[in-house]
Residue frames as a rotation matrix with the C-alpha (Angstrom) as fourth column:
MET 1
-0.658 -0.664 0.356 -8.53
0.246 0.257 0.934 6.95
-0.712 0.702 -0.006 34.63
GLY 2
-0.323 0.512 -0.796 -9.94
-0.763 -0.638 -0.101 8.40
-0.560 0.574 0.597 31.39
GLU 3
0.435 0.563 0.702 -12.04
0.049 0.764 -0.643 6.49
-0.899 0.315 0.304 28.92
PHE 4
-0.578 -0.605 -0.548 -10.59
-0.603 -0.136 0.786 5.32
-0.550 0.785 -0.286 25.62
HIS 5
0.665 0.700 -0.260 -12.30
-0.684 0.432 -0.588 3.84
-0.298 0.569 0.766 22.62
ILE 6
0.465 -0.491 0.737 -10.83
0.230 0.871 0.435 0.52
-0.855 -0.033 0.518 21.53
GLY 7
0.764 -0.142 0.630 -10.22
0.631 -0.041 -0.774 1.94
0.136 0.989 0.058 18.03
ASP 8
0.782 -0.483 0.394 -8.16
-0.458 -0.874 -0.162 4.82
0.423 -0.053 -0.905 19.44
ALA 9
0.519 -0.586 0.622 -6.19
-0.534 0.345 0.772 2.43
-0.667 -0.733 -0.134 21.62
LEU 10
0.546 -0.285 0.787 -5.41
0.577 0.810 -0.107 0.18
-0.607 0.513 0.607 18.64
LYS 11
0.838 -0.238 0.491 -4.34
0.293 -0.562 -0.773 3.14
0.460 0.792 -0.402 16.49
GLY 12
0.679 -0.593 0.433 -2.00
-0.732 -0.594 0.335 4.31
0.058 -0.545 -0.837 19.23
PHE 13
0.465 -0.478 0.745 -0.56
-0.139 0.792 0.595 0.82
-0.874 -0.380 0.302 19.60
LEU 14
0.660 -0.148 0.736 -0.05
0.693 0.497 -0.522 0.39
-0.289 0.855 0.430 15.86
LYS 15
0.915 -0.348 0.206 1.77
-0.213 -0.848 -0.486 3.71
0.344 0.400 -0.849 15.51
LYS 16
0.289 -0.831 0.476 4.51
-0.949 -0.181 0.259 2.39
-0.129 -0.526 -0.840 17.78
SER 17
0.523 0.033 0.852 4.33
-0.253 0.960 0.118 -1.31
-0.814 -0.277 0.511 16.92
PRO 18
-0.625 -0.757 -0.192 6.68
-0.498 0.198 0.844 -3.23
-0.601 0.623 -0.501 14.64
LEU 19
-0.394 0.580 0.713 3.54
0.604 0.748 -0.275 -4.97
-0.693 0.322 -0.645 13.36
ARG 20
0.163 0.521 -0.838 2.57
-0.183 -0.819 -0.544 -1.78
-0.969 0.243 -0.038 11.57
ASN 21
-0.479 -0.429 -0.766 4.37
-0.805 -0.134 0.578 -2.65
-0.351 0.893 -0.281 8.32
GLY 22
-0.968 0.155 0.196 2.78
0.196 0.958 0.210 -6.08
-0.155 0.242 -0.958 8.19
ILE 23
-0.119 0.979 -0.166 -0.66
0.562 -0.072 -0.824 -4.58
-0.819 -0.191 -0.542 8.65
ARG 24
0.039 0.055 -0.998 0.02
-0.576 -0.814 -0.067 -1.99
-0.816 0.578 0.000 5.93
ALA 25
-0.865 -0.429 -0.260 1.03
-0.463 0.481 0.745 -4.81
-0.194 0.764 -0.615 3.58
VAL 26
-0.664 0.708 0.241 -2.31
0.674 0.706 -0.218 -6.53
-0.324 0.018 -0.946 4.12
GLN 27
0.122 0.743 -0.658 -4.23
0.268 -0.663 -0.699 -3.27
-0.956 -0.091 -0.280 3.78
ILE 28
-0.425 -0.320 -0.847 -2.60
-0.655 -0.537 0.532 -2.42
-0.625 0.781 0.019 0.44
GLU 29
-0.990 0.096 0.101 -3.85
0.138 0.792 0.595 -5.70
-0.023 0.603 -0.797 -1.00
GLU 30
-0.304 0.944 -0.127 -7.37
0.798 0.180 -0.575 -4.86
-0.520 -0.276 -0.808 0.16
ILE 31
0.376 0.484 -0.790 -7.45
0.107 -0.870 -0.482 -1.36
-0.920 0.097 -0.379 -1.38
TRP 32
-0.635 -0.771 0.056 -5.35
0.129 -0.034 0.991 -2.01
-0.762 0.636 0.121 -4.50
GLU 33
-0.429 0.543 0.721 -8.37
0.903 0.264 0.339 -2.47
-0.007 0.797 -0.604 -6.80
ASN 34
0.642 0.697 -0.319 -9.96
0.710 -0.697 -0.096 0.76
-0.289 -0.165 -0.943 -5.57
LEU 35
0.221 -0.653 -0.724 -6.71
-0.009 -0.744 0.668 2.66
-0.975 -0.141 -0.170 -6.07
MET 36
-0.657 -0.713 -0.244 -5.70
-0.303 -0.047 0.952 1.33
-0.690 0.700 -0.185 -9.46
GLY 37
0.006 0.742 -0.670 -8.84
-0.997 -0.050 -0.065 -0.11
-0.082 0.668 0.740 -11.04
LYS 38
0.651 0.403 0.643 -10.10
-0.436 0.892 -0.118 -3.61
-0.621 -0.204 0.757 -11.75
THR 39
0.932 -0.279 -0.232 -7.97
-0.100 0.417 -0.903 -4.28
0.349 0.865 0.361 -14.82
ILE 40
0.028 -0.975 0.221 -4.66
-0.648 -0.186 -0.738 -3.45
0.761 -0.123 -0.637 -13.17
ALA 41
-0.046 0.011 0.999 -5.64
-0.950 0.309 -0.047 -5.31
-0.309 -0.951 -0.004 -10.01
LYS 42
0.870 0.469 0.150 -6.62
-0.392 0.843 -0.368 -8.37
-0.299 0.261 0.918 -12.05
TYR 43
0.793 -0.591 -0.148 -3.19
0.161 0.437 -0.885 -8.63
0.588 0.678 0.442 -13.68
THR 44
0.041 -0.756 0.653 -1.16
-0.838 -0.382 -0.390 -7.76
0.545 -0.531 -0.649 -10.61
ASP 45
0.140 -0.039 -0.989 0.19
0.097 0.995 -0.025 -10.99
0.985 -0.093 0.143 -9.12
LYS 46
0.228 -0.183 -0.956 1.56
0.956 0.230 0.184 -9.73
0.187 -0.956 0.228 -5.82
ILE 47
0.381 -0.110 0.918 1.83
-0.063 -0.994 -0.093 -6.44
0.923 -0.023 -0.385 -3.93
GLN 48
0.340 -0.339 -0.877 4.18
0.910 0.353 0.217 -5.93
0.236 -0.872 0.429 -0.98
ILE 49
0.737 -0.252 0.627 5.33
-0.310 -0.950 -0.018 -3.05
0.600 -0.181 -0.779 1.18
ILE 50
0.575 -0.660 -0.483 8.85
0.815 0.517 0.263 -3.54
0.076 -0.545 0.835 2.52
ASN 51
-0.259 -0.740 -0.621 10.82
0.793 -0.530 0.301 -0.69
-0.552 -0.415 0.723 4.11
HIS 52
0.060 0.431 -0.900 8.63
-0.068 -0.898 -0.434 2.04
-0.996 0.087 -0.024 2.61
LYS 53
-0.775 -0.274 -0.570 8.94
-0.587 -0.025 0.810 0.49
-0.236 0.961 -0.141 -0.87
LEU 54
0.329 0.914 0.237 5.92
-0.560 0.391 -0.731 -0.81
-0.760 0.108 0.640 -2.77
PHE 55
-0.822 -0.566 0.065 6.80
-0.331 0.566 0.755 -3.91
-0.464 0.599 -0.652 -4.78
ILE 56
0.331 0.920 -0.210 4.39
-0.706 0.094 -0.701 -4.68
-0.626 0.380 0.681 -7.61
HIS 57
-0.709 -0.543 0.450 4.71
-0.174 0.753 0.635 -8.06
-0.684 0.372 -0.628 -9.32
THR 58
0.524 0.838 -0.154 3.13
-0.437 0.109 -0.893 -8.75
-0.731 0.535 0.423 -12.71
ALA 59
-0.241 -0.571 0.785 3.92
0.420 0.668 0.614 -11.01
-0.875 0.478 0.079 -15.65
VAL 60
0.594 0.569 0.569 2.24
0.770 -0.196 -0.608 -8.70
-0.235 0.799 -0.554 -18.17
GLY 61
-0.375 -0.904 0.207 4.85
0.921 -0.336 0.199 -6.66
-0.110 0.266 0.958 -20.05
PRO 62
-0.295 0.280 0.913 2.65
0.407 -0.828 0.386 -3.74
0.864 0.486 0.130 -21.15
LEU 63
0.803 0.587 -0.100 1.29
0.308 -0.265 0.914 -3.41
0.510 -0.765 -0.394 -17.60
LYS 64
0.260 -0.801 -0.539 4.84
0.914 0.023 0.406 -3.25
-0.312 -0.598 0.738 -16.25
ASN 65
-0.611 -0.505 0.610 5.57
0.718 -0.677 0.159 -0.35
0.333 0.535 0.776 -18.59
GLU 66
0.163 0.777 0.607 2.37
0.232 -0.629 0.742 1.44
0.959 0.020 -0.283 -17.60
LEU 67
0.844 0.150 -0.515 3.13
0.518 0.026 0.855 1.03
0.142 -0.988 -0.055 -13.89
ILE 68
-0.153 -0.973 -0.175 6.68
0.972 -0.180 0.149 2.30
-0.176 -0.147 0.973 -14.38
TYR 69
-0.564 -0.008 0.826 5.31
0.438 -0.851 0.290 5.48
0.700 0.525 0.483 -15.97
GLN 70
0.365 0.841 0.399 2.80
-0.018 -0.422 0.907 5.92
0.931 -0.338 -0.139 -13.14
LYS 71
-0.242 -0.526 -0.815 5.21
0.752 0.429 -0.500 5.52
0.613 -0.734 0.292 -10.20
GLU 72
-0.966 -0.171 0.192 4.71
0.035 -0.828 -0.559 9.05
0.255 -0.533 0.807 -8.83
GLN 73
-0.237 0.958 0.160 0.92
-0.738 -0.284 0.612 8.81
0.632 0.027 0.775 -9.10
ILE 74
0.276 0.285 -0.918 0.95
0.243 0.903 0.354 5.41
0.930 -0.321 0.180 -7.37
ILE 75
-0.661 -0.579 -0.477 3.02
0.630 -0.083 -0.772 6.81
0.407 -0.811 0.420 -4.49
GLN 76
-0.867 0.356 0.349 0.63
-0.422 -0.897 -0.131 9.72
0.266 -0.261 0.928 -4.16
ARG 77
0.049 0.961 -0.271 -2.51
-0.561 0.251 0.789 7.55
0.826 0.114 0.552 -4.28
VAL 78
0.093 -0.066 -0.993 -1.24
0.541 0.841 -0.005 5.03
0.836 -0.537 0.114 -1.74
ASN 79
-0.836 -0.472 -0.278 -0.06
0.491 -0.419 -0.764 7.70
0.245 -0.776 0.582 0.70
GLU 80
-0.652 0.685 0.325 -3.36
-0.642 -0.727 0.245 9.57
0.404 -0.049 0.914 0.37
ALA 81
0.181 0.752 -0.634 -5.31
-0.206 0.660 0.723 6.36
0.962 0.000 0.275 0.99
PHE 82
0.017 -0.264 -0.964 -3.39
0.818 0.558 -0.138 5.73
0.575 -0.786 0.226 4.22
GLY 83
0.888 0.389 0.245 -3.38
0.224 -0.831 0.509 9.38
0.401 -0.397 -0.825 5.24
GLU 84
0.652 -0.758 -0.014 0.36
-0.336 -0.305 0.891 9.36
-0.679 -0.577 -0.453 5.82
LYS 85
0.266 -0.657 -0.706 3.65
-0.942 -0.021 -0.335 8.76
0.205 0.754 -0.624 4.02
VAL 86
0.709 0.093 0.699 3.69
-0.336 0.916 0.220 4.97
-0.619 -0.391 0.681 3.83
ILE 87
0.477 -0.558 0.680 5.74
0.786 0.616 -0.046 4.46
-0.393 0.556 0.732 0.69
THR 88
0.331 -0.468 -0.820 8.53
-0.277 -0.878 0.389 6.47
-0.902 0.098 -0.421 -0.89
GLU 89
-0.580 -0.590 -0.562 9.40
-0.747 0.108 0.656 4.26
-0.326 0.800 -0.503 -3.85
VAL 90
0.637 0.745 0.198 7.65
-0.534 0.612 -0.584 1.90
-0.556 0.267 0.787 -6.29
ILE 91
-0.596 -0.801 -0.055 9.46
-0.650 0.441 0.619 -1.11
-0.472 0.405 -0.783 -7.72
VAL 92
0.560 0.783 -0.273 7.80
-0.776 0.379 -0.504 -2.97
-0.291 0.494 0.819 -10.59
GLN 93
-0.550 -0.753 0.361 8.90
-0.605 0.658 0.449 -6.57
-0.576 0.028 -0.817 -11.10
């Protein structure tokens, strides 16, 4: 039997696992500040990925407007960070 690295085995498992979306949701919270900057991260209350949609929750009106205008850039940044098409839509709430 061939040798496998544990990291490769986990990546293979996660590609086929229903846990993948849950893990992506946790990862987006970890990288959000790097993707969007400290100020946006500070005023973002909650970030979720559900069915390839990124839900961004904030109570700050001007930030909501800014995020709405940046939807395409957010999709691009998140997908680049994950190295695959993780989200297809951004919903600002």
